[in-house]
N, C-alpha and C positions, 0 to 999 in steps of 0.2 A: 366697351367690352374688350377684354384683352385678346391678344393674338393666340390662336390655337397652337398647342404644343405639337410638334411633329416628331420628336424623339423622346423616348421615355427610358429612364434607368430603372433599377429594380424597385426602389421605393415609389417612384412616380407611377410605374405600371401597376403596382399593387393598389395605390391610391385611386388610380383611374378606374379600376374594376371593383374597388371597395372590398378587397380581400386582404387577409393578413400578409405581411411581407414574407413571412416564412412559407406561406402557401404558394406565392409566386416563385420563390426560390426553388421550392420542390418541383413545381410544374416545369420550370425551365430546366432544372437538372435532370429530371426524369423523362424529358422529351414530350411532356403533355402539351406544351406550347412550342411554337417554332423557335429555332435557334435565333440568337441575337443577329439582326440583319442591318443594324445601323451603327455598328462598332462594338468593341468589347463591352459586354454588359448593357447594351442599349438596343431598344426595339423601336421600329417605326410605328407611327400612329395606326396605320392600317393593320399591322399584325396584332397590336394590343386590342384594338376595338373588335377584332374578329374572334377573340378568345371568349369562351363560355365561362363567366365568373363562377357559376355554381359547380362546374366540373373542377375548376381549380380549387375551390374551397373544400369540396368533398374529398379530394385526393390527399389532403394533408394528414388527417386523422391524428393530429397531435404529435409534435416533436418530442423527443426524449433527450435528457441531458447526457453529457459526455460520460459521467460516472456510471449511469445506468447502461449505456451502450457498451462501455468497457466491461462491466460485469457479465453482460450477455455473451460477449466474445470470449471472455475467460471461461465461462461455462461450456462454450462450444468446443474448447480445446480438450476438455475432459475433466471428470471429477473422480478422484482427485487429479490435480494437474499432472501431466506427464513430467518426468524428470527433465532437467535442463530446459524448462519452459517457464519463464516468469509470467506473472499475472499481467493482463492487459490493463494499462492505466488510462485515466481520463485524458492525459496528455497524448496518448497514442491515437485517440480518436481525431485529434487535431492533425496529426501526421497523415492519417488515412484520408482526411478531407483534402489536404494539400496534394495527396497523390491521386485525387479524383476517384477514389474508391467509395467515398460517401459524399453526399451533398450537404453543404453548409446551409443551415436554416436559420441561424441566429446565435446570439450569445457571444462570449469571448472567442476570439480566433483560436486561442490555445486549447480551449475546452468547449467546443461548439455543440449546439443542439443539432440532432440529426433525425432522420426518419426511421421509425421502428421497423418498418417492413424492409427497408434497405439494409438495416443492421441484421435482420433475420436472414436475408438472402446471403449476406457476406458470411454469416456464421455457418451456413450450410455448405459453403465451398470447401472442397477437400484440400485445396491448396492454401487454406487460411494460414497455417504456420509459415509457409514460404512467403506469403504476402506480408506478414508481420515482420519477418526477417529482412525483407527487401526494403520496406518503407518506414519502419519504426525504429529509431535509434534508442539505445539503452543507457541508463546511468550505470555507474560502477557496480552497485549492488545487483541490479538486474543483469548486468553483463556477466557477473560471477555465476549467477544462477544459470544463465544460458549456456555457459561453458561447463557447468557442473563442478565448480571448484570453490575453494574457500576464497574469501575476500582478499586475503594476503597473497594467495596464488595469482589472482587476477592482477594485483599490483605488480607482481613479478612479470606477468605477461606484458603489461604496459612498459615497465622498466626495460625489458629486453628489446623493445621496439617492434614486437610482433603485431601490435595494433596501435593506432593513434586516434585521438579524438576527431570526430567529424563535426562537432559543434559544441555549444554550451547552453545551459539553461540557468536562469537566476532563480534560486529558491530562498524564500524567507523562512528561516528557522525560528523566528520570533525571539524568544528569550535565550535561545541557544546559540547566539552569535549573529543574529540578523541575516541580511541578504548574503548568500554565498553563491559563487559561480561553480556549477557542477558540470564536468565534462560529459559529453555524450559519445557513445561508440556505435559503430555500425553493427547491427545484429548479424548481418550477412558475413562481415569480416570475421566475427567471432565464430560463427557456425562453420566457416571454412578452415579454421585453424588446423583441425585434424587432417584435412586434405592437403593444404599447402605447406605444412611443416610436419610431414609424416615421421621424421626422425626423432621427434619429441615423444617421450613415453607418457602420453596423455592419460593412460589408465592409472599409472602411478601417481600422477598429479591429482586425479579425481579421487583417489583412495587415500590421500594424505590425511592422517589423523590430526585432530586438534592438538595444538602445541608442538607438533613436529615441524622441522625445517622443510621448506618447500623444495621438492625435487628440481624446480626450475632455478634455484639459487646458484647452482654450479655452472649454468650456461653463460656464454659470452653474449653481451648485448650486440645488436646489429644496428646499423645506421642506414639511411637511404643510399649512402655511397658504397656500403659493403654488403647489402642484402641482395646478393646475386646467386644464381643457380646455374649448374651445369646441365647438359642434356640428360644425364642420368637421373638427376633429381626431378626434372620436368617429367620424365617417364614415370618416376615414382608417384608423382602427383596424379597423373592420368591412369596409373595402373596398366601401363603398356610397356613394351620393350623399347630400348633406346633406339632401335632401328625405326620404329614407328615415328618417333619424334624427328629423326633425321629426314624421314619421308615428308612429314608435315612441313618442315622448314624448306624443303626443296620445292614442294608443290603449292605452297600458299605464300603469295607475295606479301601478305600482311603479317606474316609471322614476325615477332619482335626481332629487332636487330641487336646483335651482340654489343655490349658496352665495355667489355673488358675481356681478358683472356687472350688466347691465341687462335689461329685459324683452325687448328685441330682440337682445341679445347676451349671453345667459346663460352663466355659467361653472359648471362642475361639478367636484366632487372626482374626480380621476383614479381613485383606488382604488374609489370607489363605482361609477363607470362601468364599470370593468373587471370588477368583480364582477357587475354586471347583465348585461353582454355575455356573460360566461361562463355565467351561470345560464340565459340565454335562447338559448344556442347561436348567438349572433351572431358569436362568435369561438371558436376551438378551440385547444387546446394543440398547437403544432407537433409533428408526429410525428417529424420528422427534418430533416436539413439539405438534403434534396433531392439528386437525382443526375442526372448527364448520362451518356449512353451514346454511345460512339464506335466506329464501324467504320472501321478505318484500313488503308490499303494503302501499303506502302513502295515506294521506287523499285526495289528488287530483286524485287518481286512478293510479298514476305511480307505476310501480313494478320494482323490481330489485333482483338480486341474488348476495350475498356477501359471502366472506370467511374471517373467523377470525382464525389466527394462535395462537397456545398456549392459547386456550380459558380457562376461568374459569367461571363456571356457579354456582351462589349462589341462591338457592331456599329458600324462606322464609317459616317458620313453622307456621306463623300466617296469616290468611286471610286478615288482615289489613296491613300486611307488604309489602315489595317490593322485587321483584326478581332482580338480577343483572347478567349481562353477560359482561365480558371484554375479550379483545384479541387484537393481532396486526393485522392491516389492511395491504393489499398489497401496497397501496400507498395513498397519501393524498386525491386523488380524490374520492376514495371509502368512506372515512370519510365524505367528503363534500356531497356526494350523500345521504348517510344515514341521515345526519343532515337535509338535505332539505326535505326528506320524513317524518321525525319525527317532523317537525317544525310546523305543523298545530295544530289547537285547540284540535283535538282528537288524536294527535300523529300518529304513524304508527302501522300497524298490522303485526305480524309475522305469515305468513301463515304456515310456517314450520321452525322449528329450530332443527337441529341435532348436538349434541355435545358429545364428549367422556364421557362415564359413565352415560349417561342419555338417556331415551327413547325420541322419537320425540315429540316435544312440539309445541304448537301454542298459540298465545296471541291475544285476541280479539281487542285490541287497546291500546292507551295511552302509546306506547313504545317511550321512549325519549332517545336521545343521551345526556348524562349528563356530560361527561368528555372526554377529549382527551389530552394526554400528551406524552412526549418523555422521555425516560430514558434508562439506560443500553447501548445498542449498538446504540442508536439513532433512533430506530424504533418507529413508532407512535402506541400508544395503546389507545383504546377507551373503554368507559363504556356505556352500555345500561341499562336502568332500566324500570320497569313497575310494576303496582299493581299486587300483587300475586293473587288477586281474579279473574283476567282476564285470568289466565293461564289455558290452557286445553290440551288435547291430540289431535294429528292429527287423521284423519279418519283411519279406519282399512284397507282401500284400498290402503293407502300409497300415494294418490294423493293430499294430502294437505288438508287445510281447518280445521275447528275446530268442534269437536263433541259438540253440544249444545243441551240442552233440557230445558223444562220449569219446574219451581218450583211452585206448586199451592199456591196461596195466600189465598185461602179458601179451605174447604174440597170439594173433587170432588163428583159429584152426581152418582147415581146408573147407569145412562145411559152412563157414560164415557167409551169409548172403546179404549182410548189411551194406548200405551205400557208403562208399569211402569219401572222405573229405581230403582236400589237398594237404591239410596239416597232419594227416594220419588219424584223425578222429573218425568215428562211425555214427551213422544214423540208424539206430537199432530198429528192426522190424520184428513183428510178432512171430513170423514164420521162421526166423533164424534159430536154428537149434542151439546155438551157443549164447546168443544175447537176447533172444526174443522175450523171455519171461523174467528171468532174474539177471540184472545187469550189475548189481553191486556185489562184491567189490571188483568185479572184472573190469568195469568201466568207471571212469571218473568224469563227471559232468563239467563242462566249462562253456563260456560264452563264445559262440562262433563269430568270426568277423571282427573280434576285438583284439586287444594287444597280445594276449597270450596265444590266440590262434595264429596271429601273424608270426610270432616268435617260433612257434612249433613248425610252421611252414618253412621258415628260413633254416631251421635246424635240420629238417629232412632234406632240403635242397643241398645243404653243405655236406651232408653225409652220403649223398647219392654218388 
């Protein structure tokens, strides 16, 4: 009779209990069995023999392949996929296993089998996008999608030295050239480009049309020896004043040491600064592209609620100018519905518009869908425009609508009891003998809190 085994690895432990190897791996990874006590991946005989084989066998419930797991995580990101978010690939499941977010149950290491319930739990996590950015590198095509630009623009990003490969993968293209080495890039580095290089007009890059020269082509490449930042640029990354950065440098012993410049104008390695800002929660990985919410009323009375991803809101400085709002729509049907509402003679009305970096706005009418185009990752981007003079604020109650009041076309009489606005406008009341019943043409309506209201206020102050 042979000597009894005292130490078991994964395969031997599964054989001892007569359960599938994948079942033992899942039991070990999920904590159903005690942690390895005889070395990495090895258990003592006492631990193995104390385990209930039926419990181990019942816990597995059938592993799923990397492709199926990737599809389920992709679906969890949203349908359709949010802009600037590539599909999760089968190779990504291998990276998530190596990051200990999923338990390896079998199959190829690059495309492992995993537990369906653990995949479902990962899909429910609100930080799933951030986890993917942190642990899953991207190929060039996926990286272009993550940045929201054309492939040629991402080539410019690499050529400028803004990002560098963090690894490679061998891909067999069969008849199209055989095995090729493809570079991989950190999704986190790509997501941080807007933050760590704020002087680049990323909106212009993302809106570059097919066939047009990249806006990045005019920039000067950087090298590890020249990619340095001053204190002012560090402040720009963290969106604080320069004095705050000076304070951090004085109070934190681990703040990066200058590598160039002078005592009064020190220069720091950008990579070192970014790492410090991340480690000290001075900057965070962008969670998404931001969203704008629109409540729209068409000329025929139809209403609708729409969402624009990665919005850009441009407000005119002149009452005779035009405001613009652009962003990605969820699907083509939303763009069609918006176009239909804005197609009438008077255009559409924005009952309420909320966008990042701006207070709630409303537009009295003449909102038009002036452009729709595809670029970058193939998403549909639209452009809305309207006369700036029609822009106003939403009501203080937050229920939507436009704050409007009248601007007297003649001097008001002594009997007027209407409430006065700072701009000289009036809120007519029914009991006013001058404006209560008939206000036209004595008063002209305009949006309060908007551009015109502000100009009238400045005009009254100047003449006072």
